[in-house]
All heavy atoms as an XYZ file, in Angstrom:
855
protein
N     204.241     78.822     91.104
C     205.452     79.485     91.558
C     206.662     78.675     91.107
O     206.703     77.463     91.270
C     205.423     79.597     93.081
C     206.510     80.445     93.634
S     206.081     80.798     95.342
C     207.673     81.065     95.996
N     207.631     79.342     90.537
C     208.819     78.651     90.021
C     209.675     78.129     91.165
O     209.766     78.740     92.232
C     209.629     79.612     89.164
N     210.279     76.975     90.930
C     211.200     76.421     91.926
C     212.456     77.267     91.985
O     212.913     77.795     90.980
C     211.615     75.005     91.524
C     210.650     73.939     91.950
C     211.199     72.555     91.646
O     212.332     72.260     92.053
O     210.473     71.800     90.996
N     213.031     77.353     93.177
C     214.287     78.072     93.327
C     215.408     77.220     92.751
O     215.535     76.048     93.048
C     214.572     78.370     94.802
C     215.933     78.973     95.016
C     216.174     80.298     94.685
C     216.972     78.216     95.515
C     217.424     80.855     94.858
C     218.232     78.774     95.694
C     218.458     80.091     95.370
N     216.209     77.826     91.900
C     217.376     77.148     91.340
C     218.606     77.878     91.855
O     218.674     79.102     91.785
C     217.340     77.160     89.798
C     218.589     76.509     89.228
C     216.095     76.458     89.300
N     219.554     77.131     92.385
C     220.766     77.720     92.939
C     221.650     78.304     91.867
O     221.323     78.286     90.679
N     222.787     78.812     92.284
C     223.707     79.418     91.316
C     224.266     78.379     90.351
O     224.381     77.201     90.690
C     224.820     79.988     92.200
C     224.757     79.185     93.451
C     223.317     78.809     93.632
N     224.594     78.839     89.151
C     225.226     77.949     88.175
C     226.658     77.692     88.629
O     227.399     78.631     88.919
C     225.172     78.559     86.786
C     223.743     78.662     86.273
C     223.687     79.055     84.833
N     224.255     80.383     84.613
C     224.446     80.913     83.412
N     224.142     80.247     82.322
N     224.952     82.115     83.291
N     227.012     76.431     88.686
C     228.301     76.021     89.232
C     229.082     75.181     88.246
O     228.515     74.624     87.305
C     228.097     75.152     90.485
C     227.334     75.736     91.656
C     226.875     74.632     92.585
C     228.210     76.714     92.399
N     230.377     75.049     88.521
C     231.210     74.058     87.867
C     231.692     73.103     88.953
O     232.043     73.543     90.051
C     232.406     74.705     87.167
C     232.012     75.519     85.956
C     231.811     76.884     86.049
C     231.824     74.904     84.728
C     231.441     77.623     84.940
C     231.448     75.640     83.610
C     231.265     76.995     83.730
O     230.898     77.726     82.628
N     231.697     71.815     88.630
C     232.092     70.791     89.582
C     233.216     69.944     89.011
O     233.404     69.876     87.791
C     230.902     69.869     89.895
O     229.847     70.597     90.466
N     233.908     69.260     89.890
C     234.952     68.321     89.480
C     234.310     67.222     88.636
O     233.268     66.678     89.004
C     235.606     67.723     90.730
S     236.742     66.367     90.396
N     234.927     66.906     87.507
C     234.363     65.889     86.612
C     234.410     64.497     87.240
O     233.651     63.620     86.853
C     235.115     65.873     85.286
S     236.808     65.292     85.416
N     235.264     64.305     88.212
C     235.478     62.993     88.811
C     234.506     62.698     89.948
O     233.938     61.613     90.008
C     236.926     62.908     89.301
C     237.381     61.507     89.565
O     237.104     60.601     88.792
N     238.081     61.332     90.658
N     234.312     63.667     90.859
C     233.505     63.401     92.070
C     232.345     64.368     92.269
O     231.606     64.256     93.236
C     234.409     63.405     93.299
S     235.031     65.052     93.745
N     232.186     65.344     91.373
C     231.099     66.338     91.420
C     231.191     67.317     92.600
O     230.221     67.972     92.951
C     229.723     65.665     91.431
C     229.409     64.872     90.174
C     229.238     65.819     88.997
N     228.377     65.292     87.972
C     228.791     64.832     86.817
N     230.068     64.820     86.533
N     227.939     64.395     85.932
N     232.359     67.458     93.175
C     232.602     68.465     94.200
C     232.530     69.847     93.531
O     233.107     70.056     92.473
C     233.998     68.221     94.798
C     234.326     69.132     95.953
O     233.453     69.679     96.604
N     235.608     69.291     96.212
N     231.809     70.795     94.133
C     231.697     72.137     93.562
C     233.034     72.858     93.661
O     233.614     72.948     94.745
C     230.639     72.954     94.303
C     229.265     72.385     94.182
N     228.248     72.709     95.047
C     228.735     71.507     93.298
C     227.143     72.051     94.694
N     227.432     71.320     93.641
N     233.527     73.377     92.519
C     234.839     74.023     92.517
C     234.827     75.481     92.065
O     235.780     76.208     92.330
C     235.871     73.214     91.686
C     236.145     71.874     92.340
C     235.439     73.039     90.249
N     233.767     75.943     91.388
C     233.737     77.340     90.934
C     232.313     77.754     90.588
O     231.471     76.915     90.263
C     234.639     77.531     89.726
N     232.081     79.059     90.647
C     230.799     79.642     90.249
C     230.906     80.183     88.832
O     231.939     80.761     88.459
C     230.423     80.793     91.183
C     230.203     80.459     92.644
C     230.044     81.741     93.456
C     228.991     79.560     92.808
N     229.833     80.035     88.074
C     229.808     80.588     86.716
C     230.042     82.097     86.733
O     230.689     82.649     85.837
C     228.478     80.252     86.039
C     228.343     80.866     84.686
N     229.103     80.469     83.613
C     227.559     81.878     84.231
C     228.783     81.188     82.554
N     227.851     82.064     82.906
N     229.546     82.767     87.753
C     229.710     84.222     87.854
C     231.174     84.648     87.994
O     231.499     85.816     87.801
C     228.910     84.775     89.039
C     227.408     84.735     88.786
O     226.993     84.497     87.631
O     226.645     84.938     89.754
N     232.055     83.712     88.346
C     233.471     84.029     88.525
C     234.313     83.775     87.274
O     235.534     83.932     87.306
C     234.050     83.238     89.707
C     233.501     83.733     91.043
O     233.106     84.912     91.127
O     233.454     82.934     92.001
N     233.661     83.388     86.164
C     234.398     83.198     84.909
C     234.825     84.563     84.380
O     234.004     85.464     84.216
C     233.540     82.467     83.844
C     234.263     82.454     82.497
C     233.202     81.057     84.276
N     236.121     84.698     84.115
C     236.653     85.925     83.520
C     236.764     85.746     82.011
O     236.444     86.639     81.250
C     238.026     86.273     84.126
C     237.873     86.585     85.609
C     238.678     87.433     83.383
C     239.193     86.702     86.346
N     237.248     84.564     81.597
C     237.433     84.305     80.170
C     237.339     82.811     79.892
O     237.772     81.989     80.698
C     238.806     84.808     79.719
O     239.050     84.432     78.376
N     236.784     82.486     78.732
C     236.716     81.094     78.281
C     237.712     80.839     77.149
O     237.655     79.815     76.500
C     235.300     80.751     77.816
C     234.279     80.774     78.947
C     232.914     80.356     78.464
C     231.924     80.327     79.617
N     230.598     79.889     79.186
N     238.621     81.765     76.934
C     239.536     81.701     75.793
C     240.968     81.367     76.205
O     241.917     81.906     75.661
C     239.510     83.028     75.043
N     241.109     80.493     77.186
C     242.446     80.115     77.651
C     242.776     78.697     77.224
O     241.895     77.917     76.844
C     242.545     80.253     79.177
C     242.901     81.644     79.606
C     241.982     82.676     79.475
C     244.143     81.941     80.121
C     242.297     83.974     79.851
C     244.481     83.226     80.494
C     243.560     84.239     80.366
N     244.059     78.382     77.299
C     244.550     77.061     76.923
C     245.147     76.396     78.156
O     245.965     76.986     78.851
C     245.629     77.220     75.837
C     246.055     75.952     75.182
C     244.962     75.345     74.298
O     244.090     76.040     73.801
N     245.008     74.047     74.122
N     244.710     75.164     78.424
C     245.287     74.392     79.517
C     246.246     73.353     78.975
O     246.626     73.380     77.800
N     246.638     72.419     79.807
C     247.536     71.346     79.365
C     246.868     70.454     78.329
O     247.509     69.948     77.428
C     247.932     70.477     80.556
C     248.966     71.071     81.436
C     249.480     69.999     82.399
N     250.374     70.574     83.374
C     250.078     70.711     84.644
N     248.930     70.305     85.117
N     250.946     71.242     85.478
N     245.564     70.221     78.505
C     244.837     69.249     77.680
C     243.750     69.877     76.823
O     242.750     69.244     76.537
C     244.205     68.181     78.581
C     245.219     67.516     79.480
O     246.195     66.977     78.995
N     245.001     67.564     80.782
N     243.908     71.139     76.444
C     242.885     71.772     75.619
C     242.369     73.051     76.233
O     243.050     73.696     77.029
N     241.132     73.387     75.894
C     240.540     74.646     76.349
C     240.434     74.714     77.860
O     240.267     73.704     78.532
C     239.160     74.827     75.727
C     239.268     75.191     74.254
C     237.960     75.615     73.639
N     237.244     76.580     74.448
C     235.921     76.683     74.490
N     235.172     75.873     73.769
N     235.339     77.583     75.233
N     240.515     75.942     78.354
C     240.425     76.174     79.792
C     239.746     77.519     80.039
O     239.676     78.363     79.146
C     241.809     76.156     80.413
N     239.224     77.678     81.249
C     238.562     78.912     81.646
C     239.403     79.601     82.715
O     239.996     78.942     83.573
C     237.177     78.630     82.229
C     236.214     77.959     81.287
C     235.069     77.365     81.780
C     236.419     77.908     79.919
C     234.155     76.744     80.939
C     235.510     77.291     79.065
C     234.376     76.710     79.586
N     239.426     80.928     82.682
C     240.073     81.718     83.721
C     239.000     82.160     84.707
O     237.996     82.766     84.305
C     240.772     82.937     83.111
C     241.535     83.830     84.089
C     242.760     83.108     84.658
C     241.954     85.136     83.419
N     239.199     81.853     85.986
C     238.259     82.190     87.058
C     238.908     83.164     88.035
O     240.105     83.062     88.319
C     237.864     80.937     87.849
C     236.938     80.004     87.130
C     237.449     79.021     86.292
C     235.569     80.075     87.302
C     236.605     78.134     85.633
C     234.713     79.202     86.644
C     235.234     78.226     85.813
N     238.100     84.060     88.599
C     238.596     84.967     89.632
C     238.728     84.257     90.972
O     239.570     84.629     91.792
C     237.675     86.185     89.771
O     236.357     85.773     90.078
N     237.890     83.233     91.204
C     237.912     82.479     92.466
C     237.668     81.000     92.178
O     237.039     80.661     91.166
C     236.803     82.959     93.414
C     236.918     84.390     93.808
N     236.270     85.395     93.135
C     237.632     84.997     94.783
C     236.569     86.557     93.699
N     237.398     86.349     94.695
N     238.122     80.155     93.087
C     237.816     78.728     93.051
C     237.604     78.285     94.494
O     238.072     78.940     95.432
C     238.948     77.947     92.394
N     236.869     77.181     94.681
C     236.580     76.701     96.034
C     236.756     75.181     96.088
O     236.793     74.518     95.058
C     235.156     77.084     96.428
C     234.088     76.555     95.508
S     232.486     77.268     95.911
C     231.638     77.052     94.366
N     236.871     74.679     97.296
C     237.005     73.234     97.519
C     238.175     72.632     96.741
O     238.075     71.550     96.176
C     235.698     72.499     97.183
C     234.541     72.986     98.027
O     234.708     73.275     99.204
N     233.380     73.108     97.418
N     239.263     73.382     96.725
C     240.464     72.933     96.013
C     241.651     72.987     96.968
O     241.600     73.669     98.001
C     240.767     73.819     94.783
C     240.821     75.291     95.197
C     239.752     73.610     93.680
C     241.776     76.097     94.393
N     242.699     72.275     96.613
C     243.974     72.412     97.309
C     244.973     72.975     96.310
O     244.928     72.648     95.118
C     244.478     71.080     97.874
O     244.514     70.119     96.820
C     243.566     70.568     98.976
N     245.851     73.827     96.810
C     246.856     74.475     95.973
C     248.203     73.831     96.277
O     248.619     73.769     97.430
C     246.900     75.998     96.243
C     247.950     76.683     95.376
C     245.523     76.618     95.998
N     248.842     73.336     95.241
C     250.126     72.662     95.389
C     251.283     73.637     95.497
O     251.090     74.852     95.602
N     252.509     73.106     95.442
C     253.689     73.966     95.544
C     253.863     74.853     94.317
O     253.488     74.483     93.206
C     254.855     72.976     95.667
C     254.332     71.680     95.144
C     252.845     71.684     95.348
N     254.446     76.016     94.540
C     254.696     76.970     93.451
C     255.870     76.487     92.599
O     256.818     75.901     93.118
C     255.043     78.348     94.021
C     253.930     78.989     94.796
C     254.410     80.305     95.378
C     253.365     80.888     96.323
N     253.833     82.132     96.948
N     255.762     76.741     91.298
C     256.879     76.458     90.394
C     256.830     77.428     89.230
O     255.765     77.919     88.860
C     256.839     75.012     89.900
C     255.629     74.665     89.055
C     255.654     73.224     88.562
O     255.803     72.315     89.388
O     255.506     73.029     87.336
N     257.991     77.702     88.666
C     258.054     78.546     87.475
C     257.750     77.692     86.259
O     258.267     76.576     86.144
C     259.430     79.192     87.332
C     259.623     80.318     88.317
O     258.666     80.920     88.775
N     260.856     80.593     88.675
N     256.886     78.208     85.374
C     256.523     77.493     84.156
C     256.542     78.445     82.977
O     256.010     79.556     83.073
C     255.104     76.923     84.300
C     255.051     75.423     84.207
C     253.625     74.911     84.323
N     253.507     74.143     85.550
C     252.374     73.789     86.111
N     251.224     74.125     85.581
N     252.368     73.096     87.214
N     257.107     77.992     81.890
C     257.082     78.760     80.653
C     255.774     78.410     79.943
O     255.599     77.287     79.479
C     258.289     78.400     79.778
C     258.434     79.266     78.559
C     258.779     80.715     78.896
O     259.545     80.999     79.788
N     258.186     81.645     78.164
N     254.857     79.346     79.900
C     253.558     79.144     79.257
C     253.545     79.908     77.932
O     254.502     80.604     77.596
C     252.433     79.618     80.182
C     252.392     78.929     81.553
C     251.349     79.580     82.448
C     252.111     77.444     81.411
N     252.454     79.777     77.200
C     252.361     80.440     75.892
C     252.531     81.952     75.997
O     253.000     82.594     75.066
C     251.024     80.104     75.220
C     250.957     78.675     74.775
S     249.445     78.098     73.952
C     248.350     79.435     73.876
N     252.160     82.519     77.136
C     252.229     83.976     77.308
C     253.444     84.405     78.117
O     253.489     85.524     78.605
C     250.942     84.484     77.987
O     250.742     83.760     79.202
C     249.750     84.318     77.071
N     254.422     83.516     78.290
C     255.646     83.892     78.987
C     255.840     83.116     80.279
O     255.109     82.178     80.588
N     256.834     83.551     81.050
C     257.172     82.898     82.302
C     256.202     83.320     83.397
O     255.921     84.514     83.563
C     258.613     83.261     82.704
C     259.128     82.602     83.974
C     259.218     81.075     83.805
C     260.481     83.177     84.356
N     255.695     82.331     84.133
C     254.779     82.571     85.253
C     255.169     81.668     86.415
O     255.668     80.564     86.192
C     253.331     82.237     84.867
C     252.768     83.067     83.766
N     252.144     84.265     83.986
C     252.750     82.884     82.429
C     251.751     84.770     82.826
N     252.116     83.952     81.863
N     254.921     82.123     87.635
C     254.983     81.245     88.796
C     253.558     80.757     89.015
O     252.627     81.565     89.167
C     255.493     81.980     90.047
O     256.791     82.493     89.773
C     255.564     81.031     91.242
N     253.365     79.432     88.973
C     252.034     78.839     89.097
C     252.065     77.728     90.143
O     253.136     77.246     90.519
C     251.532     78.265     87.749
C     251.411     79.354     86.700
C     252.419     77.150     87.255
N     250.880     77.324     90.578
C     250.734     76.194     91.489
C     249.543     75.379     91.005
O     248.469     75.934     90.758
C     250.492     76.688     92.914
N     249.748     74.081     90.830
C     248.638     73.223     90.405
C     247.536     73.240     91.450
O     247.807     73.321     92.660
C     249.114     71.781     90.189
C     249.891     71.614     88.895
O     249.789     72.490     88.007
O     250.588     70.600     88.760
N     246.273     73.191     90.992
C     245.131     73.104     91.903
C     244.415     71.781     91.668
O     244.260     71.341     90.527
C     244.150     74.295     91.757
C     244.824     75.599     92.164
C     243.588     74.421     90.370
N     244.011     71.164     92.784
C     243.358     69.861     92.745
C     242.062     69.909     93.528
O     241.911     70.719     94.457
C     244.261     68.800     93.386
O     245.508     68.766     92.768
N     241.140     69.034     93.178
C     239.904     68.865     93.940
C     240.282     68.400     95.350
O     241.097     67.484     95.514
C     239.031     67.814     93.247
S     237.558     67.377     94.183
N     239.687     69.028     96.365
C     240.043     68.661     97.738
C     239.445     67.309     98.144
O     239.892     66.720     99.124
C     239.651     69.753     98.724
S     237.888     69.982     98.939
N     238.464     66.792     97.397
C     237.876     65.493     97.733
C     238.606     64.331     97.068
O     239.038     63.398     97.735
C     236.397     65.444     97.339
C     235.497     66.164     98.332
O     235.986     66.588     99.401
O     234.304     66.304     98.026
N     238.760     64.373     95.736
C     239.322     63.218     95.011
C     240.753     63.460     94.529
O     241.378     62.552     93.984
C     238.428     62.835     93.841
S     238.493     64.010     92.463
N     241.261     64.680     94.697
C     242.638     65.043     94.349
C     242.920     65.063     92.847
O     244.078     65.070     92.438
C     243.647     64.154     95.083
C     243.394     64.100     96.554
N     243.575     65.186     97.381
C     242.912     63.102     97.330
C     243.229     64.858     98.607
N     242.826     63.598     98.607
N     241.885     65.116     92.028
C     242.054     65.273     90.577
C     242.662     66.647     90.305
O     242.180     67.666     90.813
C     240.684     65.155     89.896
C     240.685     65.351     88.407
C     241.079     64.096     87.640
O     241.015     62.986     88.204
O     241.454     64.246     86.468
N     243.726     66.698     89.510
C     244.315     67.991     89.135
C     243.381     68.657     88.125
O     243.063     68.081     87.092
C     245.734     67.818     88.548
C     246.282     69.165     88.069
C     246.668     67.200     89.573
N     242.923     69.863     88.457
C     241.927     70.572     87.645
C     242.531     71.690     86.808
O     241.935     72.120     85.832
C     240.843     71.159     88.548
C     240.113     70.168     89.455
C     239.199     70.914     90.415
C     239.345     69.158     88.640
N     243.685     72.175     87.203
C     244.315     73.298     86.514
C     245.414     73.887     87.369
O     246.122     73.163     88.051
N     245.516     75.228     87.369
C     246.542     75.868     88.180
C     246.111     77.259     88.610
O     245.152     77.820     88.093
C     247.872     75.933     87.435
C     247.884     76.736     86.174
C     248.026     78.091     86.065
C     247.747     76.255     84.834
N     247.992     78.460     84.743
C     247.831     77.361     83.963
C     247.583     74.978     84.280
C     247.731     77.237     82.585
C     247.493     74.862     82.912
C     247.568     75.966     82.082
N     246.837     77.784     89.579
C     246.650     79.149     90.056
C     247.865     79.958     89.625
O     249.001     79.513     89.774
C     246.538     79.177     91.582
C     246.357     80.572     92.150
C     246.238     80.550     93.660
C     246.027     81.965     94.189
N     245.987     81.975     95.658
N     247.610     81.140     89.077
C     248.693     82.050     88.733
C     249.134     82.769     90.003
O     248.360     83.525     90.592
C     248.230     83.101     87.722
C     248.063     82.595     86.314
C     246.801     82.341     85.789
C     249.167     82.399     85.495
C     246.645     81.893     84.486
C     249.028     81.955     84.188
C     247.759     81.704     83.697
O     247.622     81.268     82.404
N     250.359     82.525     90.443
C     250.885     83.193     91.622
C     251.619     84.483     91.243
O     251.521     85.478     91.945
C     251.847     82.267     92.375
C     251.198     80.992     92.899
C     250.276     81.225     94.082
O     250.216     82.356     94.609
O     249.598     80.259     94.484
N     252.367     84.433     90.127
C     253.112     85.614     89.697
C     253.276     85.610     88.187
O     253.522     84.568     87.587
C     254.485     85.633     90.366
C     255.286     86.860     90.005
C     256.519     87.010     90.842
N     257.234     88.211     90.398
C     258.533     88.387     90.524
N     259.259     87.470     91.112
N     259.098     89.480     90.083
N     253.122     86.782     87.604
C     253.391     86.980     86.178
C     254.578     87.924     86.081
O     254.647     88.920     86.797
C     252.177     87.576     85.477
N     255.520     87.602     85.208
C     256.737     88.398     85.108
C     256.626     89.504     84.063
O     257.368     90.482     84.130
C     257.935     87.488     84.822
C     258.236     86.606     86.008
C     257.669     85.343     86.107
C     259.054     87.048     87.033
C     257.922     84.542     87.215
C     259.311     86.250     88.144
C     258.744     85.000     88.221
O     258.983     84.223     89.319
N     255.712     89.368     83.127
C     255.521     90.409     82.120
C     254.363     91.315     82.547
O     253.325     90.835     83.008
C     255.235     89.777     80.752
C     256.421     88.997     80.219
C     256.177     88.443     78.830
O     255.380     89.040     78.084
O     256.785     87.410     78.513
N     254.561     92.604     82.371
C     253.578     93.598     82.819
C     252.184     93.342     82.234
O     251.178     93.475     82.933
C     254.068     94.996     82.450
C     253.395     96.112     83.218
C     253.563     96.022     84.728
O     254.667     95.696     85.208
O     252.559     96.258     85.427
N     252.117     92.930     80.976
C     250.823     92.725     80.317
C     250.083     91.506     80.860
O     248.895     91.334     80.580
C     250.998     92.546     78.799
O     251.839     91.409     78.566
C     251.593     93.785     78.166
N     250.759     90.675     81.643
C     250.146     89.449     82.167
C     249.805     89.547     83.658
O     249.260     88.611     84.229
C     251.090     88.260     81.933
C     251.440     88.036     80.479
C     250.227     87.765     79.626
O     249.411     86.898     79.939
N     250.070     88.512     78.548
N     250.076     90.677     84.284
C     249.873     90.851     85.731
C     248.421     90.629     86.156
O     248.163     90.245     87.293
C     250.327     92.250     86.179
C     251.823     92.470     86.104
C     252.511     91.807     87.263
C     253.986     92.203     87.295
N     254.718     91.387     88.263
N     247.470     90.858     85.261
C     246.050     90.691     85.609
C     245.713     89.252     86.000
O     244.704     88.995     86.646
C     245.148     91.157     84.463
C     245.084     90.207     83.280
C     244.050     89.279     83.175
C     246.065     90.231     82.286
C     243.998     88.392     82.097
C     246.016     89.364     81.217
C     244.994     88.448     81.123
O     244.945     87.572     80.070
N     246.553     88.298     85.627
C     246.299     86.886     85.928
C     246.673     86.508     87.364
O     246.220     85.471     87.858
C     247.095     85.989     84.977
C     246.695     86.120     83.523
C     247.583     85.253     82.664
C     247.280     85.424     81.193
N     248.232     84.700     80.355
N     247.472     87.324     88.017
C     247.946     86.975     89.357
C     246.781     86.757     90.323
O     245.850     87.557     90.385
C     248.885     88.052     89.891
C     250.197     88.094     89.141
C     251.182     89.132     89.649
O     250.779     90.057     90.393
O     252.363     89.015     89.285
N     246.832     85.627     91.034
C     245.781     85.278     91.985
C     244.566     84.619     91.355
O     243.633     84.241     92.052
N     244.568     84.470     90.029
C     243.429     83.871     89.317
C     243.681     82.383     89.062
O     244.795     81.899     89.225
C     243.200     84.583     87.977
C     243.145     86.092     88.027
C     241.858     86.608     88.565
C     241.648     88.096     88.429
N     242.690     88.970     88.879
N     242.637     81.684     88.642
C     242.685     80.238     88.484
C     242.355     79.812     87.061
O     241.414     80.330     86.464
C     241.671     79.572     89.419
C     241.941     79.838     90.868
C     241.473     80.981     91.479
C     242.677     78.931     91.620
C     241.724     81.232     92.815
C     242.928     79.171     92.956
C     242.458     80.318     93.560
N     243.104     78.865     86.550
C     242.785     78.189     85.290
C     242.181     76.841     85.652
O     242.784     76.078     86.412
C     244.070     77.952     84.451
C     244.559     79.249     83.828
C     243.839     76.885     83.385
C     243.712     79.757     82.681
N     240.978     76.576     85.158
C     240.365     75.249     85.305
C     240.133     74.718     83.901
O     239.529     75.395     83.061
C     239.056     75.322     86.091
C     239.178     75.823     87.537
C     237.806     75.875     88.199
C     240.136     74.977     88.352
N     240.615     73.514     83.655
C     240.508     72.933     82.321
C     239.084     72.458     82.056
O     238.466     71.817     82.906
C     241.501     71.780     82.177
C     242.928     72.271     82.313
C     243.931     71.352     81.679
O     243.636     70.787     80.613
O     245.010     71.214     82.252
N     238.594     72.791     80.882
C     237.221     72.447     80.507
C     236.962     70.943     80.613
O     235.887     70.522     81.016
C     236.939     72.935     79.084
C     235.503     72.786     78.690
C     235.221     73.321     77.295
C     233.769     73.092     76.959
N     233.508     73.192     75.545
N     237.958     70.125     80.288
C     237.793     68.672     80.327
C     237.743     68.123     81.754
O     237.385     66.965     81.961
C     238.920     67.976     79.569
O     240.165     68.216     80.192
N     238.070     68.957     82.751
C     238.130     68.500     84.140
C     236.964     68.990     84.986
O     236.861     68.641     86.153
C     239.434     68.975     84.791
C     240.678     68.532     84.082
C     240.935     67.060     84.315
C     242.263     66.647     83.716
N     242.905     65.617     84.485
N     236.100     69.827     84.384
C     234.963     70.361     85.146
C     233.661     70.106     84.373
O     233.673     69.958     83.150
C     235.126     71.870     85.450
C     235.344     72.667     84.165
C     236.260     72.096     86.441
C     235.435     74.191     84.370
N     232.561     70.044     85.127
C     231.239     69.853     84.520
C     230.286     70.911     85.070
O     230.458     71.401     86.183
C     230.674     68.436     84.791
C     231.510     67.385     84.099
C     230.583     68.146     86.284
N     229.285     71.257     84.281
C     228.289     72.244     84.679
C     227.263     71.608     85.625
O     226.849     70.465     85.429
C     227.548     72.768     83.456
C     228.422     73.522     82.491
C     227.615     73.895     81.257
C     228.439     74.686     80.268
N     227.660     75.020     79.076
N     226.821     72.392     86.609
C     225.750     71.992     87.532
C     224.726     73.135     87.601
O     225.096     74.298     87.531
C     226.310     71.754     88.955
C     227.397     70.727     89.059
C     226.884     69.313     89.246
O     225.680     69.125     89.448
O     227.714     68.387     89.177
N     223.457     72.796     87.751
C     222.362     73.788     87.890
C     222.189     74.685     86.678
O     221.914     75.862     86.797
C     222.572     74.676     89.133
C     222.374     73.940     90.410
O     221.770     72.873     90.457
N     222.906     74.478     91.491
N     222.354     74.147     85.468
C     222.179     74.955     84.261
C     220.809     74.766     83.759
O     220.162     74.208     83.265
C     223.247     74.619     83.216
C     224.584     75.066     83.683
C     225.289     74.576     84.732
C     225.371     76.120     83.151
N     226.468     75.249     84.878
C     226.547     76.188     83.919
C     225.205     76.983     82.094
C     227.553     77.120     83.682
C     226.212     77.894     81.848
C     227.370     77.968     82.634
């Protein structure tokens, strides 16, 4: 009988705190501050910082940095508001930088 394997997860690269499920990946074709990033529909075990307006590659957005709730490593950001109609789908979603997360249970 095969062993039960839990869901595929992404964890903080610093402390291995679980921060997202693989099933919540929307896209792997995003750009973060330090390289490639993934867009997630949900994130967990994170803290959301103060909102600020940022000019990103796709226009002006209101975003809030997200950090691991255990070690406080900044992992990416949450899209709070998109000002361009074509970018509205990002609202409420999370960017986690590939260099800041590691795979678990793969």
